[in-house]
Each structure stands twice: as structure tokens, then as C-alpha cells.
GUZA-7317 format. One record per residue (C-alpha): residue in one letter; x, y, z. Coordinates in steps of 0.5 Angstrom, whole numbers, plus 2048, in hexadecimal, padded with zeros to 3 digits. Example, Ala and Ser with C-alpha at 12.3 -4.5 7.8 and 13.67 -1.06 7.14 Angstrom:
<rs>
A8197F7810S81B7FE80E
</rs>
This chain:
<rs>
M7EB7AD815P7EE7B4813Q7F37B480DI7FA7B780FK8027B780DY8077B180FF80A7B7813Q8047BA816A8037B3819I8097B381CK8097BA820E8027B7821A8047B1826Q80A7B5829T8057BA82AQ8007B682EL8067B1830M8097B8834Y8017BA837K8007B383AD8077B283DK80C7B7840R8117B283FV8127B3837M8167B8835I8197BA82DM8207BB82CG8257BC826L8287C1821G8227C681EV81C7C3822N81C7CB824D81D7CD81CP8187D081AK8177CB815G8177C781BI81A7C0817F8157BF811G8107C2816T8107BD81BT8117C1820K8107C881EN80E7CD824L80E7C7828N8127CB82DK80C7D082DI8087CB831F80D7C8834G8127CD835N81A7CB834K81B7C683AR8177C2837I8187C3830L8217C3830E8247C682BT82B7C382BP8327C4828T8357C1822S8387BC827E8357B5825N8387B182AA8387B5830V8317B782FT82F7AF82EG8337AE834I82E7B3837A8287B0834I8297AA837G82C7AB83EA8257AF83EA8217A983CI8257A4842Q8237A9847G81B7A9845L8197AE83FR8187AC839P81C7B0833I81A7B182CL8217B2829T8207B4821H8277B481DQ8247B8816R8287B2813V82A7AC814E8317AE812F8327B3818S8317AD81CL8367A881AL83A7AD81FS8367AB825I8377A4822E83B7A1829Q8357A482DI8307A082AI833799828N83879A82FQ83379D834A82C79E832A82B79682FK82F794835W82D79783BY82879283DF82C78D83CM83278E840S82D791845G82A78A847G82478D844E82479284AS824798845N82179A83FT82279F839P81B7A2837I81E7A6831V81B7A782AI8207A9825R81D7AD820L8227AB819I8207AF812I8227AB80CG8227AA805K8237AE7FEG8227B47FBW8247BB7F9G82B7B97F6Q82E7B87FDG8337B37FCP8377AE7FEQ8367B0806H82F7B3807S82B7AE803Q82C7A7806S8277A2809L82B79F80EE82779A811T828794811L82E797815F82A79881BS82679281AH82C78D81BI82D78F822P82A78B828G82678F82DL823795828K81D795825V81C79881DV81679B81BS81579E814P80D7A0811S80B7A280BN8067A680DA8027AA811H7FE7A6815D8047A1817A8087A7818K8047AA81DG8027A3821L8097A0820L80C7A7823V8087A6829S80979E82AA8117A182AV8107A682FK80C7A1834D81279B833N81779A838G81D799834P82079E82EV81C79E828I81F7A0821F81A7A481DF81C7A5816E8187AA812H8197AA80AR8197B2809W8147B0802L80F7AD806H80E7B580AN8097B7805I8067B2804Y7FE7B2807G7FA7AC80BE7F47AB810V7F67AC817P7F27AC81DK7F37B1821K7F37AE828L7F87AB82AY7F97A4828S80079E826I802799822P805794825I80D794823G80E78C81FK80878C81CA80878D814K80278F811V7FE78B80AV7FD791806Q7FA78C801N7F8786800G7F97817FAK7FC77B7F8D80077A7F3I80677E7F5T8097817FCI80C7887FCV81078B802S812791804F812798808S81379E809E8137A2802A81579C7FEL80E79A7FFI80A7A07FDQ80E79E7F6V80B7977F7L80479A7F8R80479E7F2L8047987EDK7FE7947F1K7FA7977EBI7FF7947E5L7FF78E7E9S7F878D7EAE7F678F7E2C7FB78A7E1G7F87847E5I7FD7847EAS7FB7837F1A7FF7867F6E8007857FDI80478B7FFI80778C807D80979280AL80F78F810R80E796814S812793818L81A791816R81C78E81EP818789820L816787819D80F784818K81177E816S80B77B815S80777F811I80C77F80CF80C77780CR80577680DS80477B806V809777803K80776F804K801772800T8047767FAK80B7717FAK80E7787F7I81177E7FBL8157857F8V8187897FEV8197907FCD81D793800N81E79A802G82679A801W82B7967FFK82A78E7FES83078C800Y830789808G82978E809I82278C80BS820789805A826784806E82478280CI81D78180AV81F77C803S824779808L81E77780DV819776808S81E770804E82076E80BK81876C80DL81576B806L81A769801S816762800I80F7667FEL81276C7FAK81076C7F2E8167717F0K81C7747F3P81B77A7F8I81D7817F5R81F7867F9L82078E7F6G8247947F9I82779B7F7R82E79A7F2E8337987F8I83879F7F7P8377A57FBI8327A97F8P8357AF7F3S8337B67F5T8327B77EER82A7B67EDA82B7B37E5L8307AE7E8A82C7AD7EFK8257AB7ECN8287A67E8C82A7A27EFY8237A27F2L81E79D7F0N81879D7EAS81279A7E9E8157977E3S81A7937E7I8157917EDL81078F7E7K81578B7E4A8187887E9V8107867EBS80E7837E4K81477F7E4L81177C7EBT80A77B7E8K80C77A7E0I80777E7DFK80A7847D9I80878B7DDK80B78F7D7N80778C7D2K80178C7D6I8027947D8K8027997D2K80979D7D1K8077A47D2Y8047A27D9L80A79F7DCN80E7A47DAQ80A7AA7DDL80B7A77E3L8137A67E3L8137AD7E1K8107AE7E8E8167AB7EBT81B7B17EBD81F7B37F1I81A7B87F4P8137B57F7Y80F7BB7F6K80D7C17F3D80D7C47F9F8137C17FDQ8197C67FEG81E7C3800P8207C2808F81F7C880B
</rs>
């Protein structure tokens, strides 16, 4: 399979879907911008025209209403907000209209809309442009919420989202856009609501998603060298949540660490720990641990912002506590320091900012 970047996988999925189904359209602020929303929509208007690749004004509430109306009338719009925060201006449309239309119509009318929300840290953009608000949307019945961590899943889940007859929120962490992965050229789908066991293990279950999962995967070698057999689960879908895969793993390992992408209070990690505690409390050998970013608005100053995010040391400390293995004593301090030095507010050397 060819190796392509995350953003290219999203563009490929949209292109193939639009060739296959004339009902699919793309809309949003910046979709026809020369850089095309991090490259995900670049030059698509030259292929499909401005009637199917629709540049919109900065009126998020109205635009979301138009997209929902188009979906009700039989089209399959993909609406993109370059920041999750922009979608907050249209929250009434998403929660009170898109999520509820099927139920209010007695199941006679669907809203097959995909809303792409770009999230995450970076560039010193501060409190209003660096949030991960997955929990906000995952709380709402009637919405499906996905958050792929790699290029392969990004394409497959986007295809499933567009084919779904209900509203799907599609979270993209901007630090992932330049990550390479093996992606089939053909059109394929990945079921929404199905987690993926990235690595099998027997000592501890580590559950994560999106960019936080990438941080966990960077530590695979260290954990292995310390004799820790970790089972790593990529949620992929946040609503519906694949409870059975989590329970199956925890029954085996008897320990669970949940590494959240955002704030941990009232979040995805809190939900998972609650579910595990309700279902499997009697078999747990250690209290569950959840990790998230520091619970304050992210500062604009990079020197401060980088201290608000998760890092390798905090993840290793949690694993050490659950497994009773002193990881720091087993790895070279120099190696850990090198790993921590890479964890800054800018993910890649070629990363030049939002536009």
C-alpha cells in the first residue's frame, strides 16, 4: 500500500466519494483557499466546480443550518470548521437540529451530514484556538463522533461517516495531518463504533485516541524494554463507544490507564473509567488512572503552553504506578530527556502554522 500523509488520506476519501456520489458536496470557510484547509480540500474546486466545493462566509450558524437543510433534502454535505471553536457559533444547529431531526420526524427524515472539526494544540495560539472539545459533542444523543489517529483510519472512517444516514462529527487533530501511514488507493470503510487493538499485551490496558494515542505509541519500545506487556487500544470512535473491546482487555490485564486528548474532568477518560468501575470493579488489581492536559485555558506563550500538555514522563509514571515496575530505574535518563525535548508546542520542522 502507498504511504501518504493523514491530510492526503482525507482529501483522497473526499475525492473518491465525490466521483462516486453526486450528492456529496464540501462546504466551509477556506475550502477554496490556496492551501485548502491544511491541504485536505486543495484544488478540489478545479475538479468538481464551485457548486459542489462551496466557499462560505464567516457565518457559522447560518452555514451549518444550510448544510443541515441540504442533508434533509437528500444531499450529503461535508462541512468543515478549521477550528473546533468556530463550530461553537453553530452549536444550536448541531445539537438542537442535526442531532434531533431523525427523532423529531419519527424516523422519517435523516440528516446525513459530516462536520469536520480540527482540534488541538500548537503554534502558541492560546485559549481560543487550541482546545480539544470531543466531550462536548460526545455527550449528545443523536450524534456519532469519531477521532482517527492515523491516515488509514482517517480515510476509512470519513468514508463511513459520509455514507452514514445521521450526523457524524469528525475530529482531526492538526498535529496528525503530516503523519504518514499506509492507505489503500481503493475506497474502503471502517465501521463507526469499533475500536482497534493496536498492540496486544497482558500486563496493562492503555486506552487512548487521536494525537494522545501517538504519544503512547512513542513509548512502546521503552515499555517493552522494561518488561511491560501493554495492550494498547485506539478508540477511533467516541460515540458510540466500543465498550466490549475495553472490557475484554481489562478482564485480561486487570489494570487500565486512559490517556485523554483533552481535559480529563467530565471527559472521555472519565466515562471509560466509570464504565470499567461499574462493570469490572471486583477484578481490578489497581485503581484506574486517567491522564489529560492541565485543566486551564492554554496560554498563548509557548514556554507556558508546552507545560500544559501531556508528556512521556507523565504517561510512564502512570504505567509505573499501575504495574509496580520502576521504569525510570530501567531506562537511561539521557534517553528520556531526549524524548522530552521533542515534546514542544510545534510538532514538526516543516510545520508552518495554520495558513
